[in-house]
N, CA, C and O atoms as CSV, one atom per row, in Angstrom:
chain,resi,resn,atom,element,x,y,z
A,1,MET,N,N,-11.645,-5.057,12.759
A,1,MET,CA,C,-11.019,-5.503,11.765
A,1,MET,C,C,-9.673,-4.620,11.672
A,1,MET,O,O,-9.530,-3.495,12.150
A,2,GLU,N,N,-8.713,-5.370,10.953
A,2,GLU,CA,C,-7.284,-4.686,10.992
A,2,GLU,C,C,-7.597,-3.568,9.853
A,2,GLU,O,O,-8.596,-3.668,9.141
A,3,THR,N,N,-6.702,-2.530,9.736
A,3,THR,CA,C,-6.672,-1.642,8.648
A,3,THR,C,C,-6.304,-2.311,7.253
A,3,THR,O,O,-6.717,-1.922,6.161
A,4,LYS,N,N,-5.504,-3.323,7.470
A,4,LYS,CA,C,-5.242,-3.957,5.903
A,4,LYS,C,C,-6.228,-4.860,5.369
A,4,LYS,O,O,-6.240,-5.163,4.176
A,5,ASP,N,N,-7.069,-5.310,6.223
A,5,ASP,CA,C,-8.256,-5.722,5.795
A,5,ASP,C,C,-9.516,-4.825,5.075
A,5,ASP,O,O,-10.257,-5.077,4.125
A,6,TYR,N,N,-9.411,-3.780,5.891
A,6,TYR,CA,C,-10.458,-2.625,5.526
A,6,TYR,C,C,-9.915,-2.277,4.110
A,6,TYR,O,O,-10.572,-2.423,3.079
A,7,ILE,N,N,-8.786,-1.855,4.164
A,7,ILE,CA,C,-8.350,-1.069,2.841
A,7,ILE,C,C,-8.526,-2.142,1.592
A,7,ILE,O,O,-8.585,-1.690,0.449
A,8,ILE,N,N,-8.606,-3.511,1.813
A,8,ILE,CA,C,-8.817,-4.929,0.977
A,8,ILE,C,C,-10.358,-4.672,0.386
A,8,ILE,O,O,-10.688,-4.649,-0.800
A,9,GLU,N,N,-11.351,-4.452,1.770
A,9,GLU,CA,C,-12.386,-4.295,1.457
A,9,GLU,C,C,-13.006,-2.995,0.826
A,9,GLU,O,O,-14.116,-3.009,0.294
A,10,LEU,N,N,-12.397,-2.121,0.897
A,10,LEU,CA,C,-12.731,-1.022,0.613
A,10,LEU,C,C,-12.520,-0.868,-0.797
A,10,LEU,O,O,-13.398,-0.350,-1.487
A,11,ARG,N,N,-11.429,-1.271,-1.295
A,11,ARG,CA,C,-11.078,-1.681,-2.547
A,11,ARG,C,C,-11.910,-2.497,-3.314
A,11,ARG,O,O,-12.167,-2.291,-4.500
A,12,MET,N,N,-12.314,-3.382,-2.672
A,12,MET,CA,C,-12.872,-4.400,-3.366
A,12,MET,C,C,-14.685,-3.930,-3.578
A,12,MET,O,O,-15.496,-4.402,-4.375
A,13,SER,N,N,-14.860,-2.936,-2.622
A,13,SER,CA,C,-16.334,-2.288,-2.711
A,13,SER,C,C,-16.598,-1.135,-3.998
A,13,SER,O,O,-17.622,-0.557,-4.365
A,14,THR,N,N,-15.298,-1.096,-4.446
A,14,THR,CA,C,-15.176,-0.196,-6.030
A,14,THR,C,C,-15.359,-1.172,-7.095
A,14,THR,O,O,-15.845,-0.854,-8.180
A,15,GLY,N,N,-14.915,-2.553,-6.762
A,15,GLY,CA,C,-14.927,-3.104,-8.189
A,15,GLY,C,C,-13.730,-3.254,-8.708
A,15,GLY,O,O,-13.541,-4.225,-9.440
A,16,MET,N,N,-12.771,-2.419,-8.469
A,16,MET,CA,C,-11.435,-2.289,-9.162
A,16,MET,C,C,-10.499,-3.237,-8.538
A,16,MET,O,O,-10.543,-3.659,-7.382
A,17,THR,N,N,-9.510,-3.558,-9.608
A,17,THR,CA,C,-8.279,-4.241,-9.324
A,17,THR,C,C,-7.291,-3.365,-8.718
A,17,THR,O,O,-7.333,-2.143,-8.857
A,18,ARG,N,N,-6.236,-4.088,-7.924
A,18,ARG,CA,C,-5.268,-3.267,-7.331
A,18,ARG,C,C,-4.795,-2.089,-8.433
A,18,ARG,O,O,-4.823,-0.881,-8.201
A,19,LYS,N,N,-4.382,-2.680,-9.607
A,19,LYS,CA,C,-4.001,-1.558,-10.693
A,19,LYS,C,C,-4.747,-0.387,-10.749
A,19,LYS,O,O,-4.281,0.715,-10.459
A,20,GLU,N,N,-6.008,-0.607,-11.148
A,20,GLU,CA,C,-7.002,0.204,-11.606
A,20,GLU,C,C,-7.316,1.332,-10.154
A,20,GLU,O,O,-7.470,2.546,-10.288
A,21,PHE,N,N,-7.354,0.678,-8.959
A,21,PHE,CA,C,-7.511,1.437,-7.815
A,21,PHE,C,C,-6.078,2.663,-7.555
A,21,PHE,O,O,-6.148,3.831,-7.171
A,22,CYS,N,N,-5.001,1.939,-7.891
A,22,CYS,CA,C,-3.946,2.830,-7.738
A,22,CYS,C,C,-3.712,3.927,-8.745
A,22,CYS,O,O,-3.161,4.984,-8.437
A,23,GLU,N,N,-4.233,3.593,-10.200
A,23,GLU,CA,C,-4.188,4.603,-11.128
A,23,GLU,C,C,-5.219,5.491,-10.857
A,23,GLU,O,O,-4.903,6.672,-11.001
A,24,TYR,N,N,-6.554,5.232,-10.447
A,24,TYR,CA,C,-7.654,6.070,-10.018
A,24,TYR,C,C,-6.904,7.069,-9.039
A,24,TYR,O,O,-6.897,8.275,-9.286
A,25,PHE,N,N,-6.258,6.527,-7.899
A,25,PHE,CA,C,-6.307,7.450,-6.713
A,25,PHE,C,C,-4.838,7.810,-6.644
A,25,PHE,O,O,-4.424,8.118,-5.527
A,26,GLU,N,N,-3.801,7.825,-7.866
A,26,GLU,CA,C,-2.756,7.927,-7.935
A,26,GLU,C,C,-1.567,7.490,-6.828
A,26,GLU,O,O,-0.612,8.210,-6.537
A,27,ILE,N,N,-1.816,6.234,-6.306
A,27,ILE,CA,C,-1.045,5.637,-5.366
A,27,ILE,C,C,-0.182,4.755,-6.080
A,27,ILE,O,O,-0.596,4.116,-7.047
A,28,PRO,N,N,1.026,4.677,-5.656
A,28,PRO,CA,C,1.922,3.831,-6.211
A,28,PRO,C,C,1.550,2.353,-6.031
A,28,PRO,O,O,1.012,1.939,-5.004
A,29,TYR,N,N,1.835,1.649,-6.988
A,29,TYR,CA,C,1.144,0.046,-6.601
A,29,TYR,C,C,2.018,-0.721,-5.453
A,29,TYR,O,O,1.554,-1.429,-4.559
A,30,ARG,N,N,3.353,-0.422,-5.682
A,30,ARG,CA,C,3.832,-1.075,-4.661
A,30,ARG,C,C,3.593,-0.490,-3.021
A,30,ARG,O,O,3.911,-1.176,-2.050
A,31,THR,N,N,3.049,0.732,-2.916
A,31,THR,CA,C,2.598,1.388,-1.681
A,31,THR,C,C,1.147,0.512,-1.124
A,31,THR,O,O,0.822,-0.009,-0.058
A,32,LEU,N,N,0.567,0.660,-2.346
A,32,LEU,CA,C,-0.902,-0.046,-1.808
A,32,LEU,C,C,-0.684,-1.365,-1.652
A,32,LEU,O,O,-1.283,-1.747,-0.646
A,33,GLN,N,N,-0.002,-2.385,-2.276
A,33,GLN,CA,C,0.383,-3.919,-1.918
A,33,GLN,C,C,0.985,-3.676,-0.507
A,33,GLN,O,O,0.359,-4.264,0.375
A,34,ASP,N,N,2.110,-2.911,-0.061
A,34,ASP,CA,C,2.456,-3.219,1.257
A,34,ASP,C,C,1.306,-2.798,2.123
A,34,ASP,O,O,1.033,-3.617,3.001
A,35,TRP,N,N,0.545,-1.686,2.084
A,35,TRP,CA,C,-0.446,-1.481,2.901
A,35,TRP,C,C,-1.467,-2.887,3.233
A,35,TRP,O,O,-1.805,-3.306,4.340
A,36,GLU,N,N,-1.862,-3.509,1.693
A,36,GLU,CA,C,-2.904,-4.294,1.842
A,36,GLU,C,C,-2.300,-5.966,2.535
A,36,GLU,O,O,-2.928,-6.937,2.959
A,37,LEU,N,N,-0.789,-5.687,2.383
A,37,LEU,CA,C,-0.208,-6.782,2.937
A,37,LEU,C,C,0.230,-6.720,4.650
A,37,LEU,O,O,0.820,-7.535,5.359
A,38,GLY,N,N,-0.200,-5.718,4.859
A,38,GLY,CA,C,0.230,-5.484,6.243
A,38,GLY,C,C,1.909,-5.020,6.348
A,38,GLY,O,O,2.285,-4.653,7.461
A,39,ASN,N,N,2.649,-5.027,5.521
A,39,ASN,CA,C,3.941,-4.585,5.387
A,39,ASN,C,C,4.300,-3.283,6.053
A,39,ASN,O,O,5.275,-3.103,6.783
A,40,ARG,N,N,3.043,-2.060,5.579
A,40,ARG,CA,C,3.278,-0.767,6.037
A,40,ARG,C,C,1.840,-0.156,6.318
A,40,ARG,O,O,0.769,-0.443,5.782
A,41,LYS,N,N,2.100,0.692,7.231
A,41,LYS,CA,C,0.519,0.930,7.862
A,41,LYS,C,C,0.261,2.483,6.823
A,41,LYS,O,O,1.078,3.369,6.573
A,42,MET,N,N,-1.072,2.361,6.424
A,42,MET,CA,C,-1.604,3.450,5.744
A,42,MET,C,C,-2.135,4.715,6.631
A,42,MET,O,O,-3.052,4.453,7.410
A,43,PRO,N,N,-1.739,5.824,6.602
A,43,PRO,CA,C,-1.851,6.734,7.112
A,43,PRO,C,C,-3.459,6.998,7.271
A,43,PRO,O,O,-4.279,6.809,6.373
A,44,ASP,N,N,-3.761,7.494,8.653
A,44,ASP,CA,C,-5.193,7.629,8.676
A,44,ASP,C,C,-5.690,8.577,8.008
A,44,ASP,O,O,-6.816,8.356,7.563
A,45,TYR,N,N,-5.094,9.859,7.718
A,45,TYR,CA,C,-5.545,10.832,6.926
A,45,TYR,C,C,-5.783,10.369,5.355
A,45,TYR,O,O,-6.607,10.869,4.588
A,46,VAL,N,N,-4.955,9.402,5.092
A,46,VAL,CA,C,-5.332,8.924,3.500
A,46,VAL,C,C,-6.368,7.897,3.549
A,46,VAL,O,O,-7.078,7.791,2.550
A,47,LEU,N,N,-6.595,7.047,4.638
A,47,LEU,CA,C,-7.828,6.393,4.729
A,47,LEU,C,C,-9.030,7.138,4.452
A,47,LEU,O,O,-9.830,6.852,3.562
A,48,ARG,N,N,-9.132,8.190,5.320
A,48,ARG,CA,C,-10.323,9.059,5.246
A,48,ARG,C,C,-10.629,9.755,4.187
A,48,ARG,O,O,-11.789,10.014,3.865
A,49,LEU,N,N,-9.621,10.111,3.566
A,49,LEU,CA,C,-9.809,10.716,2.184
A,49,LEU,C,C,-10.360,9.668,0.943
A,49,LEU,O,O,-11.325,9.819,0.193
A,50,ILE,N,N,-9.511,8.707,1.011
A,50,ILE,CA,C,-10.034,7.748,0.053
A,50,ILE,C,C,-11.619,7.254,0.229
A,50,ILE,O,O,-12.437,7.261,-0.690
A,51,GLU,N,N,-11.876,6.839,1.555
A,51,GLU,CA,C,-13.434,7.010,1.866
A,51,GLU,C,C,-14.083,8.109,1.519
A,51,GLU,O,O,-14.987,7.959,0.698
A,52,TYR,N,N,-13.866,9.190,1.926
A,52,TYR,CA,C,-14.627,10.199,1.370
A,52,TYR,C,C,-14.838,10.381,-0.178
A,52,TYR,O,O,-15.924,10.726,-0.643
A,53,LYS,N,N,-13.748,10.130,-0.926
A,53,LYS,CA,C,-13.785,10.126,-2.347
A,53,LYS,C,C,-14.657,9.450,-2.934
A,53,LYS,O,O,-15.413,9.813,-3.835
A,54,ILE,N,N,-14.541,8.132,-2.274
A,54,ILE,CA,C,-15.251,6.929,-2.872
A,54,ILE,C,C,-16.629,7.073,-2.602
A,54,ILE,O,O,-17.397,6.517,-3.387
A,55,GLY,N,N,-17.252,7.908,-1.346
A,55,GLY,CA,C,-18.512,8.086,-0.958
A,55,GLY,C,C,-19.069,9.305,-1.935
A,55,GLY,O,O,-20.175,9.145,-2.453
A,56,VAL,N,N,-18.360,10.459,-2.183
A,56,VAL,CA,C,-18.862,11.618,-2.825
A,56,VAL,C,C,-19.061,11.221,-4.365
A,56,VAL,O,O,-19.924,11.766,-5.053
A,57,GLU,N,N,-18.104,10.122,-4.909
A,57,GLU,CA,C,-17.988,10.197,-6.409
A,57,GLU,C,C,-18.738,8.461,-6.634
A,57,GLU,O,O,-18.520,7.719,-7.592
A,58,LYS,N,N,-19.449,8.228,-5.684
A,58,LYS,CA,C,-20.401,6.995,-5.241
A,58,LYS,C,C,-19.890,6.125,-6.141
A,58,LYS,O,O,-20.609,5.921,-7.119
A,59,LEU,N,N,-18.191,5.185,-6.067
A,59,LEU,CA,C,-17.699,4.252,-6.703
A,59,LEU,C,C,-17.932,2.752,-5.796
A,59,LEU,O,O,-17.622,1.604,-6.113
A,60,ALA,N,N,-18.443,3.151,-4.852
A,60,ALA,CA,C,-18.803,1.816,-4.258
A,60,ALA,C,C,-20.222,0.941,-4.936
A,60,ALA,O,O,-21.355,1.418,-4.868
A,61,LYS,N,N,-20.001,-0.028,-5.402
A,61,LYS,CA,C,-21.029,-0.790,-5.969
A,61,LYS,C,C,-22.216,-1.274,-4.815
A,61,LYS,O,O,-21.918,-1.773,-3.730
A,62,LYS,N,N,-23.294,-1.078,-5.173
A,62,LYS,CA,C,-24.357,-1.524,-4.568
A,62,LYS,C,C,-24.084,-3.084,-4.210
A,62,LYS,O,O,-23.551,-3.749,-5.097
A,63,LYS,N,N,-24.435,-3.785,-2.871
A,63,LYS,CA,C,-24.527,-5.121,-2.884
A,63,LYS,C,C,-25.661,-5.782,-2.858
A,63,LYS,O,O,-25.659,-7.013,-2.873
């Protein structure tokens, strides 16, 4: 799976819109948009931090 697809999947697992996700994680909207479209690559450490925060705060919705 490409990183951009994983970012989208991660965001969708929280049930948040792009705007809500950006506000919660304090990421500029345009930056997240570029990451999800594959125009820019999300730094690996940022991806790991977001995964960690989602896990710790139990933001992911149960399937």
